[in-house]
Structure formats: C-alpha cells, structure tokens
N, CA, C and O atoms as CSV, one atom per row, in Angstrom:
chain,resi,resn,atom,element,x,y,z
A,1,MET,N,N,103.639,80.750,129.466
A,1,MET,CA,C,104.382,80.953,128.229
A,1,MET,C,C,103.859,82.219,127.568
A,1,MET,O,O,102.651,82.440,127.479
A,2,LYS,N,N,104.785,83.039,127.110
A,2,LYS,CA,C,104.438,84.310,126.490
A,2,LYS,C,C,104.938,84.325,125.043
A,2,LYS,O,O,106.141,84.270,124.789
A,3,LEU,N,N,103.990,84.400,124.097
A,3,LEU,CA,C,104.298,84.424,122.673
A,3,LEU,C,C,103.701,85.664,122.036
A,3,LEU,O,O,102.710,86.210,122.521
A,4,ILE,N,N,104.307,86.100,120.953
A,4,ILE,CA,C,103.752,87.204,120.171
A,4,ILE,C,C,103.764,86.830,118.699
A,4,ILE,O,O,104.715,86.231,118.195
A,5,ILE,N,N,102.697,87.194,118.031
A,5,ILE,CA,C,102.608,87.093,116.580
A,5,ILE,C,C,102.873,88.490,116.040
A,5,ILE,O,O,102.213,89.456,116.425
A,6,ILE,N,N,103.842,88.584,115.149
A,6,ILE,CA,C,104.163,89.857,114.510
A,6,ILE,C,C,103.908,89.708,113.014
A,6,ILE,O,O,104.533,88.888,112.342
A,7,ASN,N,N,102.985,90.510,112.509
A,7,ASN,CA,C,102.651,90.498,111.087
A,7,ASN,C,C,103.120,91.782,110.434
A,7,ASN,O,O,103.020,92.864,111.011
A,8,GLY,N,N,103.633,91.646,109.220
A,8,GLY,CA,C,104.160,92.777,108.486
A,8,GLY,C,C,103.190,93.371,107.487
A,8,GLY,O,O,101.975,93.293,107.668
A,9,PRO,N,N,103.729,93.969,106.425
A,9,PRO,CA,C,102.939,94.791,105.520
A,9,PRO,C,C,101.805,94.046,104.837
A,9,PRO,O,O,101.930,92.895,104.420
A,10,ASN,N,N,100.697,94.759,104.746
A,10,ASN,CA,C,99.479,94.345,104.050
A,10,ASN,C,C,98.698,93.248,104.765
A,10,ASN,O,O,97.605,92.888,104.327
A,11,LEU,N,N,99.238,92.711,105.856
A,11,LEU,CA,C,98.517,91.658,106.560
A,11,LEU,C,C,97.368,92.217,107.393
A,11,LEU,O,O,96.542,91.458,107.901
A,12,ASN,N,N,97.313,93.537,107.536
A,12,ASN,CA,C,96.141,94.170,108.138
A,12,ASN,C,C,94.935,94.062,107.207
A,12,ASN,O,O,93.809,94.322,107.632
A,13,LEU,N,N,95.145,93.688,105.958
A,13,LEU,CA,C,94.063,93.564,104.978
A,13,LEU,C,C,93.577,92.122,104.810
A,13,LEU,O,O,92.805,91.834,103.895
A,14,LEU,N,N,94.022,91.217,105.685
A,14,LEU,CA,C,93.540,89.834,105.588
A,14,LEU,C,C,92.014,89.828,105.657
A,14,LEU,O,O,91.409,90.552,106.448
A,15,GLY,N,N,91.418,89.007,104.823
A,15,GLY,CA,C,89.967,88.954,104.726
A,15,GLY,C,C,89.435,89.814,103.597
A,15,GLY,O,O,88.315,89.613,103.130
A,16,LYS,N,N,90.243,90.777,103.157
A,16,LYS,CA,C,89.865,91.673,102.058
A,16,LYS,C,C,90.794,91.511,100.865
A,16,LYS,O,O,90.354,91.521,99.715
A,17,ARG,N,N,92.079,91.362,101.151
A,17,ARG,CA,C,93.107,91.327,100.113
A,17,ARG,C,C,93.251,89.928,99.528
A,17,ARG,O,O,93.494,88.977,100.271
A,18,GLU,N,N,93.111,89.785,98.253
A,18,GLU,CA,C,93.329,88.536,97.534
A,18,GLU,C,C,92.842,87.314,98.322
A,18,GLU,O,O,93.651,86.474,98.715
A,19,PRO,N,N,91.545,87.208,98.551
A,19,PRO,CA,C,91.032,86.090,99.358
A,19,PRO,C,C,91.326,84.722,98.755
A,19,PRO,O,O,91.332,83.723,99.476
A,20,GLU,N,N,91.569,84.656,97.457
A,20,GLU,CA,C,91.912,83.375,96.836
A,20,GLU,C,C,93.281,82.886,97.298
A,20,GLU,O,O,93.561,81.690,97.231
A,21,ILE,N,N,94.128,83.784,97.762
A,21,ILE,CA,C,95.444,83.418,98.287
A,21,ILE,C,C,95.429,83.392,99.805
A,21,ILE,O,O,95.945,82.457,100.418
A,22,TYR,N,N,94.832,84.430,100.424
A,22,TYR,CA,C,94.957,84.636,101.867
A,22,TYR,C,C,93.696,84.302,102.660
A,22,TYR,O,O,93.707,84.398,103.887
A,23,GLY,N,N,92.623,83.915,101.998
A,23,GLY,CA,C,91.395,83.577,102.698
A,23,GLY,C,C,90.514,84.793,102.930
A,23,GLY,O,O,90.878,85.914,102.575
A,24,SER,N,N,89.363,84.562,103.523
A,24,SER,CA,C,88.371,85.624,103.691
A,24,SER,C,C,88.169,86.030,105.149
A,24,SER,O,O,87.241,86.778,105.459
A,25,GLU,N,N,89.017,85.549,106.036
A,25,GLU,CA,C,88.883,85.842,107.462
A,25,GLU,C,C,89.875,86.928,107.874
A,25,GLU,O,O,91.039,86.895,107.475
A,26,SER,N,N,89.414,87.880,108.666
A,26,SER,CA,C,90.324,88.906,109.175
A,26,SER,C,C,91.231,88.288,110.232
A,26,SER,O,O,90.871,87.294,110.864
A,27,PHE,N,N,92.405,88.878,110.421
A,27,PHE,CA,C,93.304,88.323,111.413
A,27,PHE,C,C,92.783,88.560,112.824
A,27,PHE,O,O,93.012,87.747,113.719
A,28,GLU,N,N,92.088,89.665,113.022
A,28,GLU,CA,C,91.524,89.944,114.344
A,28,GLU,C,C,90.541,88.844,114.746
A,28,GLU,O,O,90.558,88.389,115.890
A,29,ASP,N,N,89.683,88.413,113.813
A,29,ASP,CA,C,88.762,87.314,114.099
A,29,ASP,C,C,89.526,86.020,114.373
A,29,ASP,O,O,89.204,85.286,115.307
A,30,PHE,N,N,90.528,85.748,113.561
A,30,PHE,CA,C,91.323,84.533,113.738
A,30,PHE,C,C,92.076,84.562,115.060
A,30,PHE,O,O,92.232,83.525,115.706
A,31,MET,N,N,92.541,85.726,115.466
A,31,MET,CA,C,93.278,85.857,116.728
A,31,MET,C,C,92.402,85.422,117.907
A,31,MET,O,O,92.891,84.795,118.846
A,32,GLY,N,N,91.128,85.750,117.856
A,32,GLY,CA,C,90.207,85.293,118.901
A,32,GLY,C,C,90.147,83.775,118.967
A,32,GLY,O,O,90.089,83.200,120.054
A,33,GLN,N,N,90.161,83.130,117.818
A,33,GLN,CA,C,90.152,81.666,117.777
A,33,GLN,C,C,91.446,81.099,118.362
A,33,GLN,O,O,91.419,80.108,119.092
A,34,LEU,N,N,92.578,81.727,118.041
A,34,LEU,CA,C,93.857,81.259,118.582
A,34,LEU,C,C,93.880,81.376,120.107
A,34,LEU,O,O,94.339,80.463,120.793
A,35,LYS,N,N,93.394,82.482,120.628
A,35,LYS,CA,C,93.384,82.668,122.081
A,35,LYS,C,C,92.488,81.639,122.751
A,35,LYS,O,O,92.797,81.165,123.845
A,36,ALA,N,N,91.372,81.285,122.102
A,36,ALA,CA,C,90.478,80.261,122.654
A,36,ALA,C,C,91.126,78.874,122.571
A,36,ALA,O,O,90.950,78.052,123.470
A,37,GLN,N,N,91.869,78.619,121.501
A,37,GLN,CA,C,92.510,77.320,121.314
A,37,GLN,C,C,93.697,77.126,122.258
A,37,GLN,O,O,93.992,76.001,122.660
A,38,PHE,N,N,94.380,78.221,122.613
A,38,PHE,CA,C,95.573,78.159,123.456
A,38,PHE,C,C,95.382,79.047,124.694
A,38,PHE,O,O,96.093,80.038,124.859
A,39,PRO,N,N,94.429,78.696,125.560
A,39,PRO,CA,C,94.097,79.583,126.690
A,39,PRO,C,C,95.204,79.725,127.732
A,39,PRO,O,O,95.208,80.697,128.488
A,40,LYS,N,N,96.132,78.790,127.789
A,40,LYS,CA,C,97.197,78.862,128.793
A,40,LYS,C,C,98.403,79.677,128.321
A,40,LYS,O,O,99.359,79.876,129.072
A,41,ILE,N,N,98.351,80.142,127.081
A,41,ILE,CA,C,99.447,80.932,126.521
A,41,ILE,C,C,99.063,82.405,126.560
A,41,ILE,O,O,97.966,82.784,126.148
A,42,ASP,N,N,99.975,83.229,127.058
A,42,ASP,CA,C,99.814,84.680,126.977
A,42,ASP,C,C,100.194,85.058,125.550
A,42,ASP,O,O,101.374,85.170,125.218
A,43,LEU,N,N,99.180,85.253,124.716
A,43,LEU,CA,C,99.375,85.427,123.278
A,43,LEU,C,C,99.055,86.863,122.885
A,43,LEU,O,O,97.943,87.345,123.099
A,44,GLU,N,N,100.040,87.535,122.311
A,44,GLU,CA,C,99.872,88.920,121.870
A,44,GLU,C,C,99.968,88.991,120.353
A,44,GLU,O,O,100.426,88.062,119.688
A,45,TYR,N,N,99.519,90.128,119.832
A,45,TYR,CA,C,99.529,90.347,118.383
A,45,TYR,C,C,99.981,91.766,118.090
A,45,TYR,O,O,99.574,92.715,118.761
A,46,TYR,N,N,100.825,91.896,117.083
A,46,TYR,CA,C,101.296,93.199,116.626
A,46,TYR,C,C,101.369,93.173,115.106
A,46,TYR,O,O,101.801,92.182,114.517
A,47,GLN,N,N,100.946,94.264,114.470
A,47,GLN,CA,C,101.035,94.371,113.019
A,47,GLN,C,C,101.509,95.770,112.665
A,47,GLN,O,O,101.086,96.753,113.274
A,48,SER,N,N,102.398,95.853,111.667
A,48,SER,CA,C,102.828,97.140,111.136
A,48,SER,C,C,103.183,96.984,109.668
A,48,SER,O,O,103.664,95.939,109.229
A,49,ASN,N,N,102.937,98.041,108.929
A,49,ASN,CA,C,103.348,98.103,107.532
A,49,ASN,C,C,104.719,98.759,107.375
A,49,ASN,O,O,105.205,98.935,106.257
A,50,ILE,N,N,105.336,99.118,108.494
A,50,ILE,CA,C,106.570,99.895,108.475
A,50,ILE,C,C,107.742,99.039,108.964
A,50,ILE,O,O,107.721,98.519,110.079
A,51,GLU,N,N,108.743,98.904,108.128
A,51,GLU,CA,C,109.888,98.033,108.411
A,51,GLU,C,C,110.553,98.362,109.741
A,51,GLU,O,O,110.799,97.459,110.541
A,52,GLY,N,N,110.848,99.620,109.993
A,52,GLY,CA,C,111.523,100.011,111.229
A,52,GLY,C,C,110.707,99.696,112.469
A,52,GLY,O,O,111.272,99.348,113.506
A,53,GLU,N,N,109.386,99.811,112.382
A,53,GLU,CA,C,108.533,99.460,113.528
A,53,GLU,C,C,108.589,97.972,113.819
A,53,GLU,O,O,108.544,97.567,114.981
A,54,LEU,N,N,108.688,97.151,112.777
A,54,LEU,CA,C,108.817,95.706,112.977
A,54,LEU,C,C,110.146,95.381,113.660
A,54,LEU,O,O,110.199,94.541,114.558
A,55,ILE,N,N,111.214,96.049,113.232
A,55,ILE,CA,C,112.521,95.847,113.860
A,55,ILE,C,C,112.470,96.295,115.316
A,55,ILE,O,O,112.973,95.598,116.197
A,56,ASP,N,N,111.862,97.462,115.577
A,56,ASP,CA,C,111.744,97.945,116.955
A,56,ASP,C,C,110.980,96.953,117.827
A,56,ASP,O,O,111.361,96.725,118.975
A,57,LYS,N,N,109.915,96.363,117.306
A,57,LYS,CA,C,109.123,95.399,118.080
A,57,LYS,C,C,109.942,94.143,118.355
A,57,LYS,O,O,109.884,93.604,119.460
A,58,LEU,N,N,110.699,93.668,117.376
A,58,LEU,CA,C,111.568,92.507,117.606
A,58,LEU,C,C,112.581,92.800,118.707
A,58,LEU,O,O,112.825,91.956,119.569
A,59,HIS,N,N,113.168,93.988,118.681
A,59,HIS,CA,C,114.117,94.373,119.736
A,59,HIS,C,C,113.421,94.445,121.094
A,59,HIS,O,O,113.986,94.030,122.106
A,60,GLU,N,N,112.200,94.968,121.118
A,60,GLU,CA,C,111.455,95.136,122.373
A,60,GLU,C,C,111.134,93.803,123.041
A,60,GLU,O,O,111.271,93.670,124.257
A,61,VAL,N,N,110.710,92.819,122.256
A,61,VAL,CA,C,110.236,91.551,122.829
A,61,VAL,C,C,111.277,90.435,122.747
A,61,VAL,O,O,111.084,89.367,123.329
A,62,GLY,N,N,112.356,90.668,122.045
A,62,GLY,CA,C,113.296,89.616,121.691
A,62,GLY,C,C,114.206,89.092,122.776
A,62,GLY,O,O,115.078,88.264,122.512
A,63,PHE,N,N,114.012,89.570,124.009
A,63,PHE,CA,C,114.834,89.070,125.112
A,63,PHE,C,C,113.987,88.607,126.295
A,63,PHE,O,O,114.513,88.054,127.261
A,64,ASP,N,N,112.671,88.836,126.215
A,64,ASP,CA,C,111.784,88.535,127.341
A,64,ASP,C,C,110.690,87.522,127.026
A,64,ASP,O,O,110.133,86.916,127.942
A,65,TYR,N,N,110.379,87.331,125.765
A,65,TYR,CA,C,109.282,86.434,125.389
A,65,TYR,C,C,109.825,85.028,125.162
A,65,TYR,O,O,111.027,84.825,124.992
A,66,ASP,N,N,108.909,84.064,125.165
A,66,ASP,CA,C,109.296,82.672,124.938
A,66,ASP,C,C,109.334,82.314,123.460
A,66,ASP,O,O,109.970,81.333,123.074
A,67,GLY,N,N,108.665,83.095,122.639
A,67,GLY,CA,C,108.666,82.811,121.213
A,67,GLY,C,C,108.008,83.918,120.419
A,67,GLY,O,O,107.162,84.659,120.921
A,68,ILE,N,N,108.422,84.010,119.156
A,68,ILE,CA,C,107.874,84.986,118.213
A,68,ILE,C,C,107.475,84.238,116.945
A,68,ILE,O,O,108.263,83.470,116.393
A,69,VAL,N,N,106.252,84.468,116.491
A,69,VAL,CA,C,105.802,83.998,115.186
A,69,VAL,C,C,105.840,85.227,114.289
A,69,VAL,O,O,105.109,86.189,114.525
A,70,LEU,N,N,106.678,85.202,113.272
A,70,LEU,CA,C,106.909,86.369,112.430
A,70,LEU,C,C,106.485,86.110,110.997
A,70,LEU,O,O,107.060,85.268,110.307
A,71,ASN,N,N,105.477,86.841,110.560
A,71,ASN,CA,C,105.111,86.874,109.147
A,71,ASN,C,C,105.467,88.271,108.662
A,71,ASN,O,O,104.662,89.196,108.764
A,72,ALA,N,N,106.664,88.417,108.139
A,72,ALA,CA,C,107.154,89.721,107.710
A,72,ALA,C,C,106.645,90.112,106.334
A,72,ALA,O,O,107.050,91.143,105.797
A,73,GLY,N,N,105.753,89.297,105.749
A,73,GLY,CA,C,105.211,89.616,104.437
A,73,GLY,C,C,106.333,89.807,103.430
A,73,GLY,O,O,107.323,89.075,103.439
A,74,ALA,N,N,106.170,90.793,102.566
A,74,ALA,CA,C,107.150,91.042,101.512
A,74,ALA,C,C,108.519,91.435,102.051
A,74,ALA,O,O,109.522,91.268,101.358
A,75,TYR,N,N,108.577,91.957,103.283
A,75,TYR,CA,C,109.881,92.297,103.862
A,75,TYR,C,C,110.766,91.062,104.053
A,75,TYR,O,O,111.987,91.183,104.144
A,76,THR,N,N,110.163,89.895,104.112
A,76,THR,CA,C,110.937,88.656,104.205
A,76,THR,C,C,111.982,88.585,103.098
A,76,THR,O,O,113.100,88.115,103.307
A,77,HIS,N,N,111.598,89.059,101.921
A,77,HIS,CA,C,112.393,88.892,100.717
A,77,HIS,C,C,113.260,90.113,100.399
A,77,HIS,O,O,114.027,90.104,99.436
A,78,THR,N,N,113.129,91.165,101.218
A,78,THR,CA,C,113.851,92.406,100.900
A,78,THR,C,C,114.623,92.999,102.070
A,78,THR,O,O,115.534,93.799,101.857
A,79,SER,N,N,114.281,92.625,103.303
A,79,SER,CA,C,114.818,93.339,104.456
A,79,SER,C,C,115.974,92.604,105.132
A,79,SER,O,O,115.774,91.653,105.888
A,80,ILE,N,N,117.162,93.061,104.845
A,80,ILE,CA,C,118.331,92.559,105.563
A,80,ILE,C,C,118.221,92.990,107.024
A,80,ILE,O,O,118.658,92.264,107.917
A,81,GLY,N,N,117.638,94.169,107.274
A,81,GLY,CA,C,117.499,94.685,108.634
A,81,GLY,C,C,116.640,93.797,109.515
A,81,GLY,O,O,116.974,93.587,110.680
A,82,ILE,N,N,115.547,93.274,108.993
A,82,ILE,CA,C,114.711,92.369,109.792
A,82,ILE,C,C,115.451,91.056,110.021
A,82,ILE,O,O,115.396,90.501,111.118
A,83,GLY,N,N,116.135,90.557,109.009
A,83,GLY,CA,C,116.941,89.348,109.191
A,83,GLY,C,C,118.007,89.541,110.259
A,83,GLY,O,O,118.234,88.655,111.083
A,84,ASP,N,N,118.664,90.704,110.245
A,84,ASP,CA,C,119.671,91.003,111.265
A,84,ASP,C,C,119.048,91.112,112.648
A,84,ASP,O,O,119.645,90.673,113.631
A,85,ALA,N,N,117.853,91.692,112.740
A,85,ALA,CA,C,117.170,91.825,114.034
A,85,ALA,C,C,116.847,90.452,114.615
A,85,ALA,O,O,117.001,90.236,115.817
A,86,VAL,N,N,116.400,89.525,113.771
A,86,VAL,CA,C,116.103,88.168,114.231
A,86,VAL,C,C,117.380,87.503,114.739
A,86,VAL,O,O,117.350,86.797,115.747
A,87,ARG,N,N,118.486,87.718,114.061
A,87,ARG,CA,C,119.759,87.155,114.481
A,87,ARG,C,C,120.238,87.772,115.798
A,87,ARG,O,O,120.903,87.103,116.589
A,88,ALA,N,N,119.905,89.038,116.034
A,88,ALA,CA,C,120.426,89.764,117.197
A,88,ALA,C,C,119.698,89.461,118.499
A,88,ALA,O,O,120.237,89.714,119.577
A,89,ILE,N,N,118.496,88.929,118.420
A,89,ILE,CA,C,117.707,88.701,119.644
A,89,ILE,C,C,117.885,87.272,120.147
A,89,ILE,O,O,118.403,86.413,119.432
A,90,GLU,N,N,117.454,87.026,121.374
A,90,GLU,CA,C,117.571,85.696,121.985
A,90,GLU,C,C,116.312,84.855,121.833
A,90,GLU,O,O,116.394,83.628,121.787
A,91,THR,N,N,115.157,85.490,121.755
A,91,THR,CA,C,113.891,84.762,121.653
A,91,THR,C,C,113.818,84.034,120.320
A,91,THR,O,O,114.074,84.638,119.278
A,92,PRO,N,N,113.474,82.747,120.327
A,92,PRO,CA,C,113.361,82.011,119.067
A,92,PRO,C,C,112.205,82.540,118.208
A,92,PRO,O,O,111.156,82.933,118.718
A,93,VAL,N,N,112.432,82.536,116.899
A,93,VAL,CA,C,111.476,83.055,115.923
A,93,VAL,C,C,111.107,81.954,114.940
A,93,VAL,O,O,111.975,81.241,114.436
A,94,VAL,N,N,109.817,81.824,114.675
A,94,VAL,CA,C,109.345,80.971,113.588
A,94,VAL,C,C,108.871,81.898,112.473
A,94,VAL,O,O,107.968,82.712,112.665
A,95,GLU,N,N,109.495,81.761,111.311
A,95,GLU,CA,C,109.057,82.517,110.131
A,95,GLU,C,C,107.825,81.834,109.558
A,95,GLU,O,O,107.786,80.610,109.432
A,96,LEU,N,N,106.822,82.629,109.212
A,96,LEU,CA,C,105.567,82.061,108.732
A,96,LEU,C,C,105.071,82.815,107.506
A,96,LEU,O,O,105.219,84.032,107.398
A,97,HIS,N,N,104.477,82.057,106.584
A,97,HIS,CA,C,103.792,82.642,105.426
A,97,HIS,C,C,102.501,81.869,105.209
A,97,HIS,O,O,102.474,80.642,105.302
A,98,ILE,N,N,101.454,82.588,104.924
A,98,ILE,CA,C,100.139,81.983,104.712
A,98,ILE,C,C,100.127,81.179,103.417
A,98,ILE,O,O,99.603,80.066,103.371
A,99,SER,N,N,100.711,81.752,102.365
A,99,SER,CA,C,100.716,81.071,101.067
A,99,SER,C,C,101.988,80.242,100.909
A,99,SER,O,O,102.934,80.368,101.687
A,100,ASN,N,N,101.986,79.408,99.901
A,100,ASN,CA,C,103.188,78.653,99.545
A,100,ASN,C,C,104.056,79.577,98.697
A,100,ASN,O,O,103.830,79.727,97.496
A,101,VAL,N,N,105.039,80.187,99.327
A,101,VAL,CA,C,105.855,81.186,98.641
A,101,VAL,C,C,106.616,80.596,97.456
A,101,VAL,O,O,106.974,81.329,96.534
A,102,HIS,N,N,106.869,79.293,97.460
A,102,HIS,CA,C,107.620,78.677,96.369
A,102,HIS,C,C,106.746,78.366,95.156
A,102,HIS,O,O,107.255,77.967,94.108
A,103,SER,N,N,105.445,78.546,95.295
A,103,SER,CA,C,104.564,78.384,94.136
A,103,SER,C,C,104.203,79.745,93.536
A,103,SER,O,O,103.367,79.841,92.638
A,104,ARG,N,N,104.846,80.786,94.047
A,104,ARG,CA,C,104.568,82.147,93.593
A,104,ARG,C,C,105.777,82.730,92.857
A,104,ARG,O,O,106.630,81.978,92.387
A,105,GLU,N,N,105.858,84.026,92.753
A,105,GLU,CA,C,106.921,84.686,91.999
A,105,GLU,C,C,108.300,84.309,92.537
A,105,GLU,O,O,108.459,84.013,93.721
A,106,ASP,N,N,109.286,84.326,91.652
A,106,ASP,CA,C,110.644,83.923,92.023
A,106,ASP,C,C,111.209,84.736,93.174
A,106,ASP,O,O,111.921,84.185,94.013
A,107,PHE,N,N,110.915,86.036,93.242
A,107,PHE,CA,C,111.500,86.856,94.301
A,107,PHE,C,C,111.049,86.402,95.683
A,107,PHE,O,O,111.718,86.694,96.675
A,108,ARG,N,N,109.932,85.697,95.764
A,108,ARG,CA,C,109.430,85.217,97.059
A,108,ARG,C,C,110.163,83.962,97.540
A,108,ARG,O,O,109.913,83.496,98.652
A,109,HIS,N,N,111.047,83.417,96.736
A,109,HIS,CA,C,111.772,82.200,97.109
A,109,HIS,C,C,112.967,82.483,98.010
A,109,HIS,O,O,113.527,81.549,98.584
A,110,LYS,N,N,113.372,83.734,98.151
A,110,LYS,CA,C,114.522,84.130,98.977
A,110,LYS,C,C,114.029,84.748,100.278
A,110,LYS,O,O,113.176,85.636,100.266
A,111,SER,N,N,114.564,84.281,101.395
A,111,SER,CA,C,114.220,84.833,102.708
A,111,SER,C,C,115.487,85.313,103.400
A,111,SER,O,O,116.488,84.599,103.463
A,112,PHE,N,N,115.425,86.542,103.918
A,112,PHE,CA,C,116.521,87.059,104.733
A,112,PHE,C,C,116.334,86.707,106.210
A,112,PHE,O,O,117.162,87.067,107.048
A,113,ILE,N,N,115.252,86.007,106.523
A,113,ILE,CA,C,114.921,85.644,107.907
A,113,ILE,C,C,115.236,84.174,108.188
A,113,ILE,O,O,115.726,83.844,109.269
A,114,ALA,N,N,114.963,83.303,107.245
A,114,ALA,CA,C,114.977,81.851,107.465
A,114,ALA,C,C,116.259,81.328,108.102
A,114,ALA,O,O,116.196,80.461,108.974
A,115,ALA,N,N,117.407,81.827,107.693
A,115,ALA,CA,C,118.676,81.309,108.217
A,115,ALA,C,C,118.835,81.569,109.709
A,115,ALA,O,O,119.608,80.886,110.381
A,116,ASN,N,N,118.113,82.546,110.227
A,116,ASN,CA,C,118.214,82.903,111.645
A,116,ASN,C,C,116.993,82.474,112.451
A,116,ASN,O,O,116.903,82.757,113.645
A,117,ALA,N,N,116.064,81.799,111.805
A,117,ALA,CA,C,114.821,81.383,112.461
A,117,ALA,C,C,114.940,79.970,113.019
A,117,ALA,O,O,115.751,79.164,112.564
A,118,LYS,N,N,114.109,79.698,114.016
A,118,LYS,CA,C,113.994,78.341,114.572
A,118,LYS,C,C,113.446,77.397,113.510
A,118,LYS,O,O,113.823,76.226,113.453
A,119,GLY,N,N,112.555,77.915,112.669
A,119,GLY,CA,C,111.934,77.132,111.614
A,119,GLY,C,C,111.108,78.020,110.716
A,119,GLY,O,O,110.912,79.203,110.996
A,120,VAL,N,N,110.620,77.435,109.622
A,120,VAL,CA,C,109.814,78.159,108.643
A,120,VAL,C,C,108.580,77.320,108.333
A,120,VAL,O,O,108.668,76.114,108.100
A,121,ILE,N,N,107.427,77.989,108.336
A,121,ILE,CA,C,106.165,77.334,107.993
A,121,ILE,C,C,105.519,78.153,106.882
A,121,ILE,O,O,105.374,79.369,107.007
A,122,PHE,N,N,105.130,77.487,105.794
A,122,PHE,CA,C,104.430,78.222,104.737
A,122,PHE,C,C,103.489,77.298,103.989
A,122,PHE,O,O,103.700,76.088,103.903
A,123,GLY,N,N,102.429,77.918,103.443
A,123,GLY,CA,C,101.529,77.194,102.560
A,123,GLY,C,C,100.330,76.548,103.211
A,123,GLY,O,O,99.559,75.877,102.525
A,124,PHE,N,N,100.139,76.721,104.508
A,124,PHE,CA,C,99.024,76.078,105.206
A,124,PHE,C,C,97.914,77.061,105.573
A,124,PHE,O,O,97.065,76.751,106.409
A,125,GLY,N,N,97.915,78.232,104.960
A,125,GLY,CA,C,96.906,79.231,105.286
A,125,GLY,C,C,97.069,79.696,106.725
A,125,GLY,O,O,98.164,79.637,107.285
A,126,LEU,N,N,95.986,80.155,107.313
A,126,LEU,CA,C,96.042,80.638,108.690
A,126,LEU,C,C,96.390,79.526,109.672
A,126,LEU,O,O,96.874,79.804,110.769
A,127,LYS,N,N,96.151,78.270,109.295
A,127,LYS,CA,C,96.506,77.144,110.154
A,127,LYS,C,C,98.008,77.146,110.489
A,127,LYS,O,O,98.420,76.587,111.506
A,128,GLY,N,N,98.803,77.765,109.646
A,128,GLY,CA,C,100.228,77.866,109.902
A,128,GLY,C,C,100.532,78.544,111.232
A,128,GLY,O,O,101.521,78.207,111.883
A,129,TYR,N,N,99.691,79.498,111.646
A,129,TYR,CA,C,99.901,80.154,112.937
A,129,TYR,C,C,99.706,79.161,114.085
A,129,TYR,O,O,100.438,79.198,115.074
A,130,GLN,N,N,98.723,78.280,113.951
A,130,GLN,CA,C,98.516,77.243,114.970
A,130,GLN,C,C,99.728,76.323,115.031
A,130,GLN,O,O,100.192,75.970,116.115
A,131,LEU,N,N,100.236,75.938,113.876
A,131,LEU,CA,C,101.405,75.064,113.821
A,131,LEU,C,C,102.618,75.748,114.466
A,131,LEU,O,O,103.382,75.113,115.193
A,132,ALA,N,N,102.783,77.039,114.193
A,132,ALA,CA,C,103.909,77.779,114.751
A,132,ALA,C,C,103.808,77.840,116.282
A,132,ALA,O,O,104.799,77.635,116.983
A,133,ILE,N,N,102.621,78.120,116.785
A,133,ILE,CA,C,102.424,78.169,118.246
A,133,ILE,C,C,102.725,76.802,118.848
A,133,ILE,O,O,103.409,76.710,119.868
A,134,GLN,N,N,102.224,75.750,118.229
A,134,GLN,CA,C,102.470,74.399,118.730
A,134,GLN,C,C,103.954,74.061,118.762
A,134,GLN,O,O,104.389,73.269,119.598
A,135,SER,N,N,104.731,74.649,117.868
A,135,SER,CA,C,106.170,74.357,117.838
A,135,SER,C,C,106.876,74.868,119.092
A,135,SER,O,O,107.984,74.425,119.394
A,136,PHE,N,N,106.258,75.786,119.823
A,136,PHE,CA,C,106.844,76.317,121.050
A,136,PHE,C,C,106.418,75.526,122.282
A,136,PHE,O,O,106.976,75.729,123.360
A,137,LEU,N,N,105.457,74.641,122.149
A,137,LEU,CA,C,104.940,73.878,123.305
A,137,LEU,C,C,105.828,72.695,123.633
A,137,LEU,O,O,105.543,71.950,124.571
C-alpha cells in the first residue's frame, strides 16, 4: 500500500508554532514514528507553503497512490483550486486538521475540500494522522 501525507502552509513549523494548539513535536520526528508504526505501508511525506505546488503534488500522485492524507492548513478554507484538484483525482483523500477547527475562528468552519474527500478528521492532534492512515487499511 502506498500512501502520502501532504501538509500545507505553516505546517513546516510544527513543534515551534503555537505549541498550545499544535503540540511541541516536529512533523519530521512524528513521521519517523508513523513509519515505525506502519512498516508495511510505503509512506511518503510532502509539505509546501505554496498553493500551486500542493495542487501539482495532488495531480502527480492522485492516480497512482492508494491514499492521500491532506492537511491543507489555511488553504482548506480559501482554496477552491485545491478542492477542485481533490475532486479531479482518483486516489481517495482524507482531509485532516490537528486542531478542532470548529472551536476556532468562524472562517475555519468552511472547507473547500471536505465535500470531495473520503472523510474528515480534526481535533485529535497528531494522532489524527494515525487515524487517517488506519482508515485506508
């Protein structure tokens, strides 16, 4: 099974940025734990702060992979283009957010991805990535 985690803007700062919301662990460290927990899965990771690069990556992997875990960050709430890219590909996508977006600002309550996703996971911290991977098993 081949899965990819795609993280969007500011998620390269996990472990540094607002640890009260996002925790104190870097994603690179957490990725090592995920690979150890799921050794039979070919698990890749991609991160970009640039909307077009995220769309390009979805197009690149969206017909050959078994699943995509997508945390588009703030682009979730603003990018019709990312929502359209998820709709255009064949690989199932799980939308993920580390925080509970519905307990935050109102603009975070709208997703342009959710309607085209296999499912949405939010509010469980980094554990949400484990839950998303398990949803593909």
